[in-house]
C-alpha positions as CSV (number, residue, x, y, z in Angstrom):
1,M,-16.7,15.7,2.5
2,N,-16.9,15.6,-1.2
3,L,-14.6,13.0,-2.8
4,G,-15.0,14.5,-6.3
5,R,-13.7,17.9,-5.2
6,R,-10.8,16.3,-3.3
7,S,-10.0,13.7,-6.0
8,Y,-6.6,15.2,-6.8
9,E,-5.4,15.3,-3.2
10,I,-6.8,11.7,-2.7
11,Y,-4.9,10.6,-5.8
12,L,-1.7,12.1,-4.6
13,T,-1.8,10.5,-1.1
14,H,-3.8,7.3,-1.4
15,M,-0.8,5.0,-2.1
16,F,0.7,5.9,1.3
17,V,-2.5,4.7,2.9
18,V,-2.6,1.6,0.7
19,F,0.9,0.6,1.6
20,A,0.4,1.3,5.3
21,M,-2.8,-0.6,5.5
22,F,-1.5,-3.5,3.5
23,H,1.4,-3.8,5.8
24,L,-1.0,-4.0,8.7
25,F,-3.0,-6.6,6.8
26,V,0.0,-8.8,6.2
27,W,1.2,-8.3,9.8
28,A,-2.2,-9.6,11.0
29,G,-1.7,-12.8,9.0
30,K,-3.6,-11.9,5.8
31,P,-7.1,-12.7,7.1
32,L,-9.4,-13.2,4.2
33,G,-12.3,-12.0,6.3
34,G,-10.6,-8.7,6.7
35,V,-10.3,-7.9,3.0
36,A,-13.6,-5.9,2.9
37,A,-12.5,-4.0,6.0
38,L,-9.1,-3.3,4.4
39,F,-10.7,-1.8,1.2
40,L,-13.3,0.2,3.2
41,S,-10.7,1.6,5.6
42,V,-8.3,2.5,2.8
43,I,-11.1,4.5,1.1
44,V,-12.1,6.3,4.3
45,I,-8.6,7.1,5.4
46,S,-7.6,8.2,1.9
47,A,-10.6,10.5,1.8
48,L,-9.7,12.0,5.2
49,C,-6.1,12.5,4.2
50,G,-7.2,14.1,0.9
51,E,-9.5,16.4,2.9
52,L,-6.7,17.4,5.2
53,I,-4.2,18.0,2.4
54,A,-6.8,20.1,0.5
55,R,-7.9,22.1,3.5
56,F,-4.5,22.9,5.0
57,I,-2.1,22.9,2.0
58,S,-3.8,23.1,-1.4
59,E,-6.5,25.7,-0.7
60,P,-4.2,28.1,1.3
61,M,-1.6,27.7,-1.5
62,N,-4.2,28.4,-4.2
63,Q,-5.3,31.6,-2.3
64,W,-1.7,32.7,-1.9
65,I,-1.0,32.2,-5.6
66,R,-4.2,34.0,-6.7
67,V,-3.4,37.0,-4.4
68,R,0.1,37.2,-5.8
69,W,-1.1,36.8,-9.4
70,K,-3.6,39.7,-9.0
71,A,-1.0,41.9,-7.3
72,S,1.5,41.3,-10.1
73,R,-1.2,42.3,-12.6
74,G,-2.2,45.4,-10.7
75,E,-5.7,44.1,-9.9
76,S,-7.3,44.9,-6.6
77,T,-8.5,42.2,-4.3
78,P,-12.1,42.3,-3.0
């Protein structure tokens, strides 16, 4: 998993993860010992969400757009 290649998807989805994990953190009584685990889990889960969004939404959409663009310009696809 390459965080740099998925940075846009991570950027788009990370706040959902932050809010959900923070809600769990508050529900657990705001344990100060859990702050590091909170940050680490937010990073890991955000990275996984970004990877899933990229793999199953962004990349297929990009391919579809490129094929349509080439077809509209009369170019052949390899």
